[in-house]
All heavy atoms as an XYZ file, in Angstrom:
1025
protein
N       0.849     -1.173      0.000
C       0.000      0.000      0.000
C       0.902      1.246      0.000
O       1.888      1.314      0.715
C      -0.884     -0.041      1.261
C      -1.639      1.215      1.486
S      -2.710      1.310      2.969
C      -2.919     -0.296      3.567
N       0.539      2.244     -0.796
C       1.320      3.485     -0.842
C       0.861      4.438      0.263
O      -0.174      4.249      0.900
C       1.225      4.134     -2.219
C      -0.176      4.643     -2.549
O      -1.061      4.581     -1.687
O      -0.378      5.116     -3.672
N       1.678      5.498      0.503
C       1.396      6.441      1.576
C       0.075      7.179      1.363
O      -0.662      7.431      2.312
C       2.536      7.446      1.713
C       3.725      6.879      2.398
C       4.920      6.555      1.841
C       3.837      6.547      3.781
N       5.774      6.041      2.784
C       5.131      6.027      3.995
C       2.979      6.632      4.869
C       5.576      5.602      5.237
C       3.420      6.213      6.120
C       4.707      5.696      6.278
N      -0.215      7.552      0.116
C      -1.454      8.278     -0.163
C      -2.675      7.479      0.249
O      -3.612      8.006      0.866
N      -2.682      6.185     -0.079
C      -3.800      5.312      0.285
C      -3.909      5.183      1.801
O      -5.006      5.264      2.363
C      -3.615      3.920     -0.355
O      -3.529      4.078     -1.765
C      -4.768      2.996     -0.011
N      -2.787      4.998      2.447
C      -2.771      4.892      3.902
C      -3.342      6.145      4.559
O      -4.176      6.060      5.464
C      -1.343      4.645      4.394
C      -1.176      4.544      5.904
C      -1.841      3.279      6.435
C       0.294      4.554      6.254
N      -2.933      7.327      4.085
C      -3.436      8.585      4.646
C      -4.939      8.729      4.411
O      -5.679      9.147      5.305
C      -2.695      9.767      4.028
C      -1.351     10.040      4.643
C      -0.404      9.046      4.786
C      -1.018     11.307      5.058
C       0.836      9.297      5.343
C       0.218     11.578      5.614
C       1.144     10.565      5.762
N      -5.403      8.418      3.197
C      -6.841      8.545      2.892
C      -7.680      7.619      3.777
O      -8.714      8.014      4.303
C      -7.100      8.264      1.418
C      -6.736      9.414      0.492
C      -7.218      9.170     -0.931
N      -6.618      7.985     -1.540
C      -5.400      7.957     -2.112
N      -4.669      9.054     -2.157
N      -4.921      6.850     -2.634
N      -7.225      6.368      3.928
C      -7.975      5.413      4.755
C      -8.000      5.858      6.218
O      -9.038      5.756      6.882
C      -7.344      4.023      4.648
C      -7.617      3.345      3.331
C      -6.985      1.968      3.312
N      -7.220      1.322      2.046
C      -6.729      0.141      1.731
N      -5.956     -0.523      2.598
N      -6.978     -0.398      0.558
N      -6.890      6.325      6.705
C      -6.823      6.772      8.096
C      -7.738      7.973      8.314
O      -8.470      8.038      9.306
C      -5.375      7.111      8.488
O      -4.553      5.960      8.275
C      -5.282      7.542      9.928
N      -7.713      8.918      7.398
C      -8.583     10.097      7.510
C     -10.051      9.683      7.481
O     -10.862     10.211      8.249
C      -8.287     11.081      6.383
N     -10.381      8.731      6.622
C     -11.767      8.255      6.544
C     -12.188      7.612      7.878
O     -13.277      7.869      8.393
C     -11.926      7.262      5.398
C     -13.380      6.861      5.176
C     -13.565      5.840      4.075
N     -13.000      4.566      4.511
C     -12.036      3.884      3.874
N     -11.537      4.347      2.748
N     -11.577      2.750      4.342
N     -11.317      6.788      8.478
C     -11.621      6.165      9.768
C     -11.805      7.207     10.865
O     -12.695      7.079     11.711
C     -10.515      5.180     10.152
C     -10.743      3.819      9.547
C      -9.788      2.793     10.147
N      -9.015      2.311      9.016
C      -7.706      2.339      8.901
N      -6.959      2.777      9.883
N      -7.120      1.916      7.822
N     -10.970      8.231     10.858
C     -11.109      9.286     11.869
C     -12.446      9.991     11.710
O     -13.137     10.270     12.697
C      -9.934     10.280     11.777
C      -8.638      9.593     12.229
C     -10.206     11.537     12.615
C      -7.390     10.396     11.959
N     -12.839     10.278     10.462
C     -14.141     10.928     10.222
C     -15.286     10.042     10.698
O     -16.237     10.515     11.317
C     -14.307     11.255      8.738
C     -13.648     12.527      8.302
C     -14.094     12.955      6.919
N     -13.759     12.000      5.892
C     -12.566     11.908      5.282
N     -11.603     12.744      5.620
N     -12.349     11.010      4.364
N     -15.213      8.741     10.420
C     -16.290      7.825     10.784
C     -16.387      7.626     12.292
O     -17.488      7.545     12.845
C     -16.076      6.459     10.112
C     -16.264      6.487      8.613
C     -15.779      5.204      7.938
O     -15.227      4.299      8.630
O     -15.943      5.098      6.713
N     -15.260      7.552     12.985
C     -15.258      7.183     14.398
C     -15.197      8.361     15.362
O     -15.710      8.267     16.477
C     -14.071      6.272     14.687
C     -14.154      4.958     13.960
C     -12.952      4.107     14.235
N     -12.960      2.937     13.364
C     -11.973      2.090     13.286
N     -10.878      2.263     14.016
N     -12.050      1.064     12.471
N     -14.547      9.461     14.959
C     -14.283     10.511     15.935
C     -14.740     11.909     15.518
O     -15.381     12.596     16.285
C     -12.776     10.577     16.254
C     -12.203      9.296     16.743
C     -11.402      8.530     15.913
C     -12.479      8.834     18.020
C     -10.875      7.328     16.359
C     -11.946      7.636     18.473
C     -11.139      6.869     17.632
N     -14.352     12.340     14.338
C     -14.572     13.745     13.946
C     -15.021     13.814     12.487
O     -14.208     13.698     11.578
C     -13.280     14.541     14.144
C     -13.355     15.981     13.704
C     -14.496     16.757     14.330
O     -14.513     16.932     15.552
O     -15.381     17.178     13.570
N     -16.326     14.018     12.269
C     -16.841     14.035     10.894
C     -16.250     15.139     10.015
O     -16.262     15.036      8.790
C     -18.349     14.248     11.061
C     -18.640     14.188     12.510
C     -17.355     14.198     13.264
N     -15.705     16.193     10.626
C     -15.149     17.305      9.839
C     -13.658     17.146      9.563
O     -13.038     18.047      8.996
C     -15.392     18.622     10.570
C     -16.870     18.946     10.731
C     -17.068     20.110     11.639
N     -16.551     19.715     12.957
C     -16.452     20.506     14.005
N     -16.810     21.752     13.926
N     -15.984     20.072     15.155
N     -13.068     16.027      9.969
C     -11.631     15.821      9.755
C     -11.335     15.882      8.249
O     -12.019     15.252      7.453
C     -11.205     14.461     10.324
C      -9.717     14.292     10.402
C      -8.999     14.831     11.456
C      -9.035     13.609      9.412
C      -7.631     14.677     11.541
C      -7.662     13.455      9.482
C      -6.953     13.983     10.544
N     -10.319     16.641      7.848
C     -10.062     16.835      6.405
C      -9.374     15.628      5.767
O      -8.820     14.770      6.456
C      -9.101     18.030      6.393
C      -8.385     17.921      7.708
C      -9.391     17.388      8.676
N      -9.435     15.576      4.456
C      -8.644     14.589      3.728
C      -7.183     14.932      3.936
O      -6.795     16.099      3.897
C      -8.974     14.619      2.226
C     -10.288     13.923      1.929
O     -10.593     12.918      2.610
O     -11.004     14.379      1.029
N      -6.394     13.921      4.169
C      -4.977     14.133      4.417
C      -4.185     13.338      3.389
O      -4.525     12.213      3.072
C      -4.583     13.688      5.847
C      -3.119     13.926      6.109
C      -5.439     14.398      6.874
N      -3.147     13.970      2.872
C      -2.277     13.316      1.891
C      -0.828     13.651      2.230
O      -0.562     14.626      2.940
C      -2.623     13.811      0.485
N       0.110     12.869      1.745
C       1.525     13.173      2.005
C       1.908     14.604      1.631
O       2.647     15.261      2.354
C       2.273     12.151      1.153
C       1.337     10.992      1.052
C      -0.040     11.622      0.998
N       1.375     15.108      0.537
C       1.702     16.470      0.113
C       1.213     17.495      1.134
O       1.885     18.478      1.421
C       1.117     16.760     -1.262
C       1.441     18.142     -1.736
N       0.583     19.193     -1.562
C       2.550     18.644     -2.331
C       1.132     20.297     -2.048
N       2.325     19.992     -2.512
N       0.030     17.260      1.683
C      -0.504     18.181      2.693
C       0.392     18.182      3.939
O       0.633     19.225      4.542
C      -1.926     17.790      3.065
C      -2.588     18.785      3.964
C      -4.032     18.420      4.209
N      -4.709     19.554      4.778
C      -5.980     19.809      4.615
N      -6.715     19.024      3.890
N      -6.522     20.852      5.182
N       0.879     17.016      4.323
C       1.808     16.936      5.464
C       3.097     17.682      5.150
O       3.668     18.347      6.012
C       2.107     15.477      5.801
S       0.704     14.627      6.515
N       3.567     17.577      3.924
C       4.788     18.266      3.522
C       4.583     19.787      3.585
O       5.446     20.526      4.043
C       5.170     17.823      2.114
C       6.503     18.326      1.639
C       6.863     17.624      0.323
N       7.986     18.229     -0.326
C       9.256     17.888     -0.114
N       9.542     16.939      0.744
N      10.233     18.493     -0.758
N       3.418     20.249      3.123
C       3.107     21.683      3.188
C       3.059     22.143      4.645
O       3.610     23.192      4.991
C       1.776     21.969      2.489
C       1.322     23.381      2.635
N       1.801     24.401      1.857
C       0.444     23.938      3.496
C       1.234     25.536      2.239
N       0.408     25.282      3.219
N       2.415     21.362      5.505
C       2.320     21.715      6.918
C       3.702     21.777      7.549
O       4.017     22.703      8.310
C       1.426     20.696      7.658
O       0.139     20.702      7.045
C       1.288     21.032      9.130
N       4.539     20.799      7.231
C       5.914     20.803      7.729
C       6.635     22.061      7.267
O       7.335     22.718      8.048
C       6.666     19.560      7.225
C       8.157     19.658      7.391
C       8.752     19.416      8.617
C       8.966     20.010      6.320
C      10.128     19.518      8.778
C      10.337     20.112      6.458
C      10.917     19.870      7.698
N       6.481     22.408      5.999
C       7.166     23.579      5.447
C       6.736     24.853      6.162
O       7.571     25.684      6.541
C       6.905     23.697      3.948
N       5.443     25.027      6.383
C       4.953     26.245      7.036
C       5.408     26.305      8.496
O       5.860     27.351      8.961
C       3.424     26.306      6.962
C       2.890     26.528      5.563
S       3.552     27.988      4.743
C       3.041     29.278      5.841
N       5.292     25.205      9.218
C       5.687     25.199     10.630
C       7.184     25.434     10.778
O       7.629     26.184     11.654
C       5.286     23.873     11.277
N       7.957     24.828      9.899
C       9.413     24.986      9.962
C       9.814     26.409      9.610
O      10.663     27.003     10.272
C      10.103     23.975      9.027
O       9.713     22.656      9.412
C      11.604     24.096      9.101
N       9.201     26.980      8.573
C       9.510     28.358      8.206
C       9.191     29.307      9.358
O       9.963     30.210      9.672
C       8.761     28.782      6.947
C       9.034     30.217      6.494
C      10.505     30.395      6.103
C       8.134     30.594      5.330
N       8.065     29.067     10.005
C       7.681     29.928     11.131
C       8.735     29.866     12.237
O       9.144     30.894     12.779
C       6.321     29.511     11.671
C       5.724     30.498     12.611
C       4.218     30.349     12.747
O       3.621     29.457     12.119
O       3.645     31.150     13.494
N       9.201     28.672     12.554
C      10.231     28.528     13.593
C      11.549     29.151     13.151
O      12.233     29.803     13.943
C      10.449     27.056     13.939
C       9.248     26.395     14.547
C       8.893     27.008     15.869
C       7.711     26.294     16.485
N       7.091     27.008     17.549
N      11.926     28.956     11.897
C      13.168     29.538     11.392
C      13.116     31.060     11.447
O      14.071     31.707     11.880
C      13.428     29.092      9.950
C      13.890     27.658      9.763
C      13.825     27.280      8.285
C      15.295     27.463     10.300
N      12.013     31.625     11.006
C      11.878     33.081     10.987
C      11.871     33.630     12.403
O      12.501     34.637     12.701
C      10.615     33.508     10.218
C      10.315     34.979     10.434
C      10.788     33.218      8.741
N      11.179     32.968     13.292
C      11.112     33.456     14.673
C      12.507     33.516     15.286
O      12.909     34.525     15.846
C      10.218     32.546     15.494
C      10.039     33.024     16.916
C       9.090     32.134     17.693
O       8.122     31.633     17.102
O       9.327     31.955     18.888
N      13.273     32.489     15.165
C      14.623     32.482     15.710
C      15.548     33.399     14.945
O      16.412     34.066     15.511
N      15.336     33.455     13.657
C      16.144     34.270     12.762
C      16.057     35.745     13.156
O      17.058     36.411     13.346
C      15.594     34.039     11.355
C      16.360     34.624     10.247
N      17.568     34.125      9.831
C      16.078     35.650      9.420
C      17.992     34.826      8.795
N      17.109     35.758      8.528
N      14.850     36.241     13.316
C      14.670     37.643     13.668
C      15.126     37.935     15.087
O      15.683     38.976     15.371
C      13.204     38.051     13.482
C      12.911     38.508     12.092
C      12.922     37.614     11.035
C      12.651     39.834     11.820
C      12.668     38.022      9.752
C      12.386     40.261     10.531
C      12.392     39.353      9.504
O      12.151     39.774      8.237
N      14.865     36.998     15.996
C      15.272     37.206     17.379
C      16.786     37.325     17.469
O      17.306     38.231     18.115
C      14.795     36.057     18.252
C      15.113     36.276     19.733
C      14.692     35.129     20.621
N      13.280     34.836     20.494
C      12.807     33.643     20.115
N      13.620     32.661     19.845
N      11.516     33.449     20.031
N      17.516     36.439     16.798
C      18.974     36.485     16.829
C      19.508     37.752     16.171
O      20.450     38.366     16.666
C      19.557     35.254     16.161
C      19.339     33.992     16.975
C      19.818     32.747     16.249
O      20.290     32.809     15.127
N      19.683     31.607     16.890
N      18.903     38.155     15.066
C      19.352     39.373     14.386
C      19.117     40.595     15.271
O      19.979     41.477     15.364
C      18.623     39.528     13.060
N      17.982     40.646     15.942
C      17.685     41.782     16.815
C      18.627     41.803     18.017
O      19.106     42.867     18.417
C      16.231     41.707     17.281
N      18.914     40.647     18.578
C      19.842     40.579     19.707
C      21.238     41.012     19.289
O      21.930     41.715     20.021
C      19.864     39.169     20.291
C      18.604     38.819     21.040
C      18.513     37.343     21.403
O      19.287     36.522     20.934
N      17.543     37.012     22.232
N      21.653     40.593     18.102
C      22.969     40.975     17.591
C      23.048     42.482     17.402
O      24.030     43.123     17.787
C      23.256     40.257     16.268
C      24.583     40.551     15.595
C      25.744     40.113     16.480
C      24.652     39.834     14.261
N      22.007     43.071     16.824
C      21.999     44.518     16.608
C      22.047     45.266     17.937
O      22.770     46.247     18.079
C      20.760     44.922     15.818
N      21.294     44.789     18.906
C      21.268     45.451     20.205
C      22.611     45.313     20.926
O      23.084     46.262     21.553
C      20.154     44.863     21.072
N      23.231     44.157     20.817
C      24.486     43.900     21.521
C      25.666     44.674     20.919
O      26.537     45.149     21.628
C      24.795     42.416     21.522
N      25.679     44.804     19.592
C      26.822     45.437     18.938
C      26.602     46.900     18.621
O      27.566     47.641     18.409
C      27.157     44.719     17.619
O      26.057     44.859     16.724
C      27.478     43.259     17.850
N      25.348     47.316     18.529
C      25.058     48.692     18.147
C      25.425     48.964     16.695
O      25.554     50.101     16.271
N      25.582     47.920     15.912
C      26.026     48.052     14.525
C      24.983     47.457     13.594
O      24.603     46.309     13.741
C      27.360     47.309     14.349
C      27.943     47.461     12.962
O      27.377     48.212     12.136
O      28.957     46.826     12.701
N      24.507     48.228     12.632
C      23.479     47.767     11.706
C      24.010     46.785     10.671
O      23.250     46.066     10.051
C      22.841     48.959     11.001
N      25.321     46.739     10.426
C      25.848     45.843      9.399
C      25.896     44.394      9.874
O      25.827     43.472      9.079
C      27.244     46.281      8.969
O      28.144     46.211     10.060
N      25.975     44.169     11.186
C      25.993     42.810     11.716
C      24.747     42.025     11.364
O      24.827     40.927     10.815
N      23.562     42.567     11.658
C      22.342     41.846     11.295
C      22.206     41.642      9.783
O      21.726     40.605      9.346
C      21.219     42.744     11.815
C      21.844     43.564     12.865
C      23.279     43.741     12.470
N      22.635     42.606      9.002
C      22.544     42.451      7.544
C      23.387     41.271      7.085
O      22.947     40.453      6.271
C      22.993     43.733      6.849
N      24.594     41.138      7.612
C      25.460     40.015      7.251
C      24.829     38.702      7.696
O      24.808     37.724      6.959
C      26.838     40.192      7.899
C      27.859     39.107      7.595
C      28.139     39.038      6.089
C      29.149     39.360      8.358
N      24.298     38.699      8.885
C      23.646     37.489      9.390
C      22.468     37.097      8.506
O      22.295     35.936      8.149
C      23.168     37.722     10.824
C      22.350     36.578     11.362
C      22.956     35.400     11.782
C      20.965     36.658     11.425
C      22.196     34.347     12.256
C      20.215     35.609     11.904
C      20.834     34.463     12.312
O      20.087     33.417     12.780
N      21.621     38.064      8.161
C      20.453     37.770      7.341
C      20.838     37.244      5.965
O      20.156     36.394      5.407
C      19.575     39.020      7.205
C      18.886     39.462      8.492
C      18.250     40.827      8.305
C      17.856     38.448      8.932
N      21.929     37.746      5.412
C      22.371     37.265      4.102
C      22.865     35.826      4.166
O      22.715     35.073      3.218
C      23.483     38.165      3.553
C      23.035     39.532      3.069
C      24.249     40.393      2.746
C      22.139     39.385      1.854
N      23.467     35.444      5.271
C      24.061     34.114      5.356
C      23.104     33.040      5.848
O      23.402     31.860      5.720
C      25.286     34.156      6.259
C      26.415     34.930      5.629
C      27.681     34.761      6.407
C      28.770     35.511      5.708
N      29.867     34.679      5.312
N      22.008     33.396      6.443
C      21.126     32.389      7.035
C      19.660     32.651      6.709
O      18.819     32.651      7.591
C      21.340     32.353      8.540
N      19.354     32.883      5.458
C      17.974     33.155      5.056
C      17.088     31.937      5.341
O      17.400     30.829      4.936
C      17.942     33.485      3.563
C      16.570     33.937      3.131
O      15.647     33.095      3.137
O      16.419     35.110      2.805
N      15.971     32.140      6.052
C      15.092     31.018      6.391
C      14.591     30.229      5.176
O      14.470     29.012      5.248
C      13.925     31.683      7.121
C      14.506     32.916      7.698
C      15.530     33.383      6.698
N      14.292     30.911      4.081
C      13.821     30.186      2.899
C      14.906     29.273      2.327
O      14.600     28.186      1.834
C      13.337     31.164      1.822
C      11.959     31.751      2.042
C      11.643     32.785      0.967
C      10.894     30.684      2.068
N      16.147     29.708      2.395
C      17.231     28.858      1.894
C      17.429     27.643      2.799
O      17.687     26.538      2.318
C      18.528     29.662      1.774
C      18.483     30.809      0.766
C      19.805     31.560      0.759
C      18.150     30.294     -0.626
N      17.299     27.845      4.094
C      17.395     26.718      5.020
C      16.252     25.741      4.758
O      16.455     24.527      4.677
C      17.370     27.209      6.482
C      18.606     28.052      6.770
C      17.277     26.035      7.451
C      18.552     28.801      8.080
N      15.042     26.264      4.602
C      13.887     25.418      4.323
C      14.053     24.690      2.996
O      13.739     23.503      2.883
C      12.600     26.244      4.332
C      11.309     25.448      4.178
C      11.144     24.448      5.322
C      10.115     26.381      4.132
N      14.574     25.379      1.982
C      14.849     24.743      0.691
C      15.721     23.509      0.882
O      15.430     22.441      0.348
C      15.536     25.725     -0.243
C      15.967     25.108     -1.572
C      17.057     25.875     -2.249
N      18.264     25.841     -1.419
C      19.319     26.598     -1.628
N      19.336     27.472     -2.604
N      20.378     26.508     -0.850
N      16.778     23.653      1.675
C      17.683     22.535      1.908
C      16.999     21.407      2.675
O      17.203     20.231      2.370
C      18.925     23.005      2.655
C      19.783     23.951      1.818
O      19.625     23.971      0.574
O      20.605     24.678      2.414
N      16.186     21.754      3.666
C      15.475     20.732      4.441
C      14.500     19.931      3.577
O      14.323     18.731      3.776
C      14.726     21.372      5.611
C      15.592     21.899      6.751
C      14.735     22.680      7.748
C      16.318     20.759      7.442
N      13.860     20.616      2.617
C      12.908     19.940      1.741
C      13.592     19.238      0.565
O      12.954     18.480     -0.157
C      11.862     20.936      1.218
C      10.910     21.496      2.270
C      10.056     22.603      1.681
C      10.038     20.396      2.861
N      14.882     19.508      0.378
C      15.626     18.849     -0.687
C      15.388     19.434     -2.060
O      15.543     18.742     -3.068
N      15.022     20.696     -2.136
C      14.781     21.343     -3.426
C      16.070     21.922     -3.994
O      16.948     22.347     -3.245
C      13.763     22.485     -3.280
C      12.415     22.013     -2.879
N      11.569     22.782     -2.109
C      11.742     20.863     -3.132
C      10.439     22.123     -1.915
N      10.518     20.962     -2.523
N      16.144     21.975     -5.306
C      17.292     22.587     -5.967
C      17.155     24.107     -5.992
O      18.145     24.825     -6.008
C      17.419     22.045     -7.390
N      15.925     24.603     -5.990
C      15.681     26.039     -6.109
C      14.717     26.505     -5.018
O      13.771     25.797     -4.662
C      15.074     26.333     -7.481
O      14.570     27.638     -7.531
N      14.945     27.711     -4.528
C      14.036     28.287     -3.547
C      12.664     28.559     -4.179
O      11.655     28.579     -3.483
C      14.646     29.547     -2.904
C      14.589     30.725     -3.835
C      13.971     29.874     -1.593
N      12.607     28.711     -5.490
C      11.327     28.914     -6.180
C      10.439     27.684     -5.984
O       9.235     27.808     -5.755
C      11.552     29.201     -7.682
C      10.243     29.267     -8.432
C      12.335     30.493     -7.853
N      11.029     26.506     -6.041
C      10.271     25.284     -5.796
C       9.745     25.268     -4.367
O       8.600     24.882     -4.118
C      11.156     24.048     -6.039
O      11.718     24.129     -7.338
C      10.360     22.760     -5.906
N      10.557     25.699     -3.437
C      10.148     25.745     -2.030
C       8.950     26.674     -1.860
O       8.022     26.369     -1.101
C      11.317     26.221     -1.142
O      12.429     25.367     -1.378
C      10.946     26.202      0.319
N       8.957     27.784     -2.562
C       7.867     28.749     -2.436
C       6.531     28.193     -2.904
O       5.481     28.686     -2.511
C       8.221     30.025     -3.184
C       9.328     30.802     -2.493
C       9.825     31.983     -3.288
O       9.547     32.065     -4.506
O      10.499     32.838     -2.690
N       6.549     27.146     -3.720
C       5.309     26.511     -4.148
C       4.552     25.980     -2.931
O       3.325     25.998     -2.895
C       5.608     25.364     -5.148
C       4.384     24.507     -5.405
C       6.136     25.950     -6.440
N       5.270     25.534     -1.923
C       4.652     24.979     -0.725
C       4.135     26.048      0.225
O       3.460     25.749      1.191
C       5.653     24.093      0.024
C       5.909     22.806     -0.698
C       6.963     22.701     -1.586
C       5.084     21.717     -0.515
C       7.188     21.539     -2.270
C       5.309     20.543     -1.190
C       6.358     20.459     -2.067
O       6.573     19.297     -2.754
N       4.473     27.277     -0.032
C       4.133     28.352      0.875
C       3.133     29.304      0.232
O       3.345     29.790     -0.864
C       5.400     29.130      1.248
C       6.553     28.283      1.757
C       7.792     29.138      1.920
C       6.204     27.583      3.047
N       2.069     29.584      0.923
C       1.124     30.575      0.416
C       1.662     31.956      0.733
O       2.132     32.214      1.827
C      -0.234     30.386      1.074
C      -0.896     29.094      0.710
C      -2.229     28.994      1.401
C      -2.878     27.672      1.047
N      -4.094     27.445      1.797
N       1.558     32.882     -0.187
C       2.114     34.225     -0.010
C       1.621     34.899      1.270
O       2.388     35.460      2.022
C       1.786     35.081     -1.231
C       2.370     36.470     -1.162
C       2.064     37.241     -2.436
N       2.445     38.615     -2.296
C       3.650     39.103     -2.583
N       4.568     38.303     -3.032
N       3.922     40.375     -2.421
N       0.341     34.814      1.524
C      -0.192     35.474      2.714
C       0.320     34.822      3.991
O       0.564     35.488      4.985
C      -1.720     35.467      2.690
C      -2.346     36.333      1.604
C      -3.861     36.195      1.627
C      -1.940     37.785      1.769
N       0.479     33.498      3.974
C       1.022     32.823      5.149
C       2.442     33.286      5.424
O       2.823     33.499      6.563
C       1.011     31.303      4.966
C      -0.394     30.715      5.061
O      -1.284     31.398      5.599
O      -0.592     29.586      4.584
N       3.240     33.433      4.384
C       4.622     33.871      4.548
C       4.652     35.293      5.099
O       5.406     35.598      6.025
C       5.402     33.767      3.218
C       6.775     34.392      3.340
C       5.522     32.311      2.795
N       3.824     36.179      4.568
C       3.755     37.549      5.084
C       3.322     37.553      6.548
O       3.861     38.299      7.354
C       2.807     38.415      4.256
C       3.387     38.843      2.951
N       4.436     39.717      2.862
C       3.082     38.490      1.685
C       4.749     39.895      1.594
N       3.943     39.156      0.870
N       2.366     36.705      6.892
C       1.901     36.617      8.277
C       3.038     36.181      9.200
O       3.243     36.763     10.267
C       0.740     35.628      8.389
C       0.248     35.427      9.815
C      -0.744     34.271      9.937
N      -0.242     33.013      9.429
C       0.608     32.201     10.092
N       1.059     32.546     11.284
N       1.006     31.055      9.565
N       3.800     35.183      8.779
C       4.909     34.672      9.592
C       5.957     35.755      9.814
O       6.390     35.996     10.941
C       5.528     33.429      8.923
C       4.556     32.252      9.032
C       6.874     33.089      9.550
C       4.949     31.061      8.182
N       6.364     36.423      8.734
C       7.394     37.457      8.864
C       6.881     38.656      9.671
O       7.610     39.225     10.474
C       7.905     37.904      7.489
C       8.954     36.995      6.930
C       8.618     35.901      6.143
C      10.300     37.222      7.192
C       9.596     35.063      5.637
C      11.282     36.390      6.694
C      10.929     35.312      5.913
O      11.895     34.487      5.424
N       5.635     39.039      9.463
C       5.069     40.174     10.197
C       5.007     39.862     11.694
O       5.359     40.687     12.535
C       3.682     40.516      9.645
C       2.993     41.677     10.330
C       3.739     42.945     10.085
N       3.111     44.046     10.796
C       3.373     45.294     10.585
N       4.250     45.645      9.675
N       2.773     46.231     11.263
N       4.558     38.645     12.038
C       4.472     38.254     13.448
C       5.857     38.246     14.096
O       6.021     38.701     15.231
C       3.808     36.882     13.582
N       6.850     37.752     13.379
C       8.219     37.739     13.908
C       8.711     39.162     14.121
O       9.355     39.468     15.140
C       9.139     36.988     12.959
N       8.413     40.038     13.187
C       8.830     41.439     13.318
C       8.171     42.086     14.526
O       8.809     42.789     15.302
C       8.504     42.201     12.033
C       8.672     43.680     12.193
C       7.705     44.628     12.136
C       9.896     44.388     12.451
N       8.231     45.870     12.348
C       9.586     45.752     12.549
C      11.213     43.986     12.620
C      10.529     46.721     12.802
C      12.166     44.951     12.872
C      11.824     46.305     12.956
N       6.887     41.834     14.720
C       6.173     42.423     15.854
C       6.776     41.961     17.181
O       6.871     42.736     18.128
C       4.684     42.063     15.807
C       3.928     42.682     14.653
C       3.887     44.204     14.693
O       3.906     44.782     15.790
O       3.826     44.813     13.622
N       7.209     40.703     17.253
C       7.786     40.197     18.493
C       9.158     40.788     18.780
O       9.572     40.865     19.927
C       7.895     38.672     18.430
C       6.570     37.957     18.647
C       6.765     36.471     18.800
N       7.321     35.834     17.625
C       6.625     35.404     16.577
N       5.318     35.546     16.569
N       7.211     34.828     15.561
N       9.894     41.205     17.763
C      11.263     41.670     17.980
C      11.411     43.180     17.949
O      12.472     43.691     18.277
C      12.222     41.079     16.929
O      11.772     41.462     15.637
C      12.305     39.596     17.039
N      10.384     43.903     17.616
C      10.526     45.346     17.436
C      10.902     46.080     18.720
O      11.494     47.139     18.668
C       9.310     45.950     16.767
C       8.035     45.849     17.562
C       6.837     46.374     16.823
N       7.006     47.798     16.623
C       6.458     48.494     15.661
N       5.680     47.896     14.807
N       6.659     49.769     15.541
N      10.629     45.510     19.875
C      10.987     46.165     21.128
C      12.503     46.235     21.330
O      12.998     47.082     22.064
C      10.358     45.418     22.305
N      13.245     45.381     20.642
C      14.698     45.315     20.801
C      15.418     46.241     19.812
O      16.578     46.563     19.990
C      15.167     43.852     20.575
C      16.651     43.712     20.798
C      14.410     42.912     21.483
N      14.711     46.693     18.793
C      15.332     47.463     17.715
C      15.209     48.962     17.996
O      14.215     49.419     18.548
C      14.650     47.113     16.373
C      15.266     47.872     15.232
C      14.750     45.615     16.119
N      16.209     49.737     17.584
C      16.187     51.182     17.867
C      15.132     51.903     17.031
O      14.624     51.387     16.046
C      17.576     51.805     17.702
C      18.053     51.850     16.264
O      17.236     51.674     15.347
O      19.260     52.055     16.060
N      14.786     53.112     17.422
C      13.680     53.872     16.836
C      13.874     54.169     15.355
O      12.935     54.076     14.569
C      13.481     55.171     17.608
N      15.086     54.522     14.926
C      15.327     54.830     13.509
C      15.094     53.596     12.645
O      14.496     53.681     11.563
C      16.747     55.345     13.312
N      15.527     52.445     13.106
C      15.310     51.204     12.352
C      13.830     50.873     12.290
O      13.337     50.383     11.273
C      16.097     50.058     12.972
N      13.093     51.152     13.371
C      11.653     50.899     13.381
C      10.929     51.720     12.324
O      10.078     51.212     11.607
C      11.064     51.225     14.756
C      11.240     50.190     15.838
C      10.682     50.714     17.160
C      10.569     48.905     15.461
N      11.254     52.982     12.223
C      10.604     53.860     11.245
C      10.860     53.337      9.836
O       9.940     53.228      9.021
C      11.102     55.318     11.401
C      10.613     56.186     10.258
C      10.652     55.879     12.736
N      12.108     52.997      9.540
C      12.453     52.494      8.205
C      11.766     51.163      7.906
O      11.180     50.985      6.841
C      13.969     52.319      8.103
C      14.423     51.874      6.734
C      15.929     51.712      6.658
O      16.643     52.242      7.527
O      16.381     51.040      5.716
N      11.788     50.243      8.853
C      11.173     48.932      8.638
C       9.663     49.043      8.523
O       9.047     48.399      7.669
C      11.555     47.986      9.758
N       9.035     49.839      9.368
C       7.584     50.009      9.299
C       7.158     50.590      7.949
O       6.137     50.233      7.398
C       7.076     50.879     10.441
C       6.963     50.111     11.749
O       6.924     48.878     11.718
O       6.919     50.779     12.804
N       7.961     51.515      7.407
C       7.653     52.092      6.084
C       7.708     51.014      5.010
O       6.848     50.950      4.126
C       8.623     53.218      5.776
N       8.706     50.133      5.086
C       8.810     49.050      4.104
C       7.656     48.075      4.224
O       7.073     47.673      3.226
C      10.130     48.294      4.284
C      11.277     48.920      3.552
C      12.498     48.018      3.566
O      12.365     46.801      3.342
O      13.588     48.552      3.799
N       7.324     47.682      5.447
C       6.244     46.732      5.667
C       4.911     47.328      5.246
O       4.070     46.660      4.662
C       6.214     46.270      7.137
C       4.981     45.446      7.430
C       7.469     45.476      7.466
N       4.713     48.613      5.494
C       3.468     49.274      5.117
C       3.253     49.231      3.603
O       2.132     49.084      3.133
C       3.462     50.723      5.621
N       4.334     49.337      2.851
C       4.236     49.262      1.388
C       3.753     47.878      0.949
O       3.026     47.753     -0.020
C       5.582     49.578      0.751
C       6.013     51.014      0.872
C       7.423     51.250      0.351
O       7.991     50.354     -0.297
O       7.964     52.336      0.613
N       4.181     46.840      1.654
C       3.807     45.463      1.312
C       2.318     45.224      1.510
O       1.711     44.455      0.817
C       4.597     44.470      2.170
C       6.066     44.421      1.849
C       6.380     43.510      0.690
O       5.590     42.583      0.422
O       7.403     43.740      0.053
N       1.749     45.849      2.563
C       0.368     45.579      2.921
C      -0.502     46.731      2.484
O      -1.556     46.928      2.753
C       0.243     45.321      4.422
C       0.988     44.100      4.842
C       2.280     44.171      5.339
C       0.413     42.853      4.710
C       2.967     43.056      5.714
C       1.089     41.717      5.082
C       2.365     41.808      5.582
């Protein structure tokens, strides 16, 4: 039996026995869920570390170097085994990605200085 069949049968049993609204589940859906959850964790740690580095050094170039070397999408690309980050983006909905990055920014903005906040808020405002 293949994984797709196993997932469909299991989802059907869950609907019949426990939760009639349980969705159809497939390996691809699990992969998408993994990608979104992992990206969220990568971004959360990514921004926190960059903000801590900026606060500790007082230097804006440190976080920029860090962000260039450890982009969450590139890490996720490698975890999913894709050759291109464009392929990785197929698994991510644009609005979900914006939500993840916006939430991470909101959590770290207290650590960032006022001038950086004004500049970043202007950029984010253009996106939304």
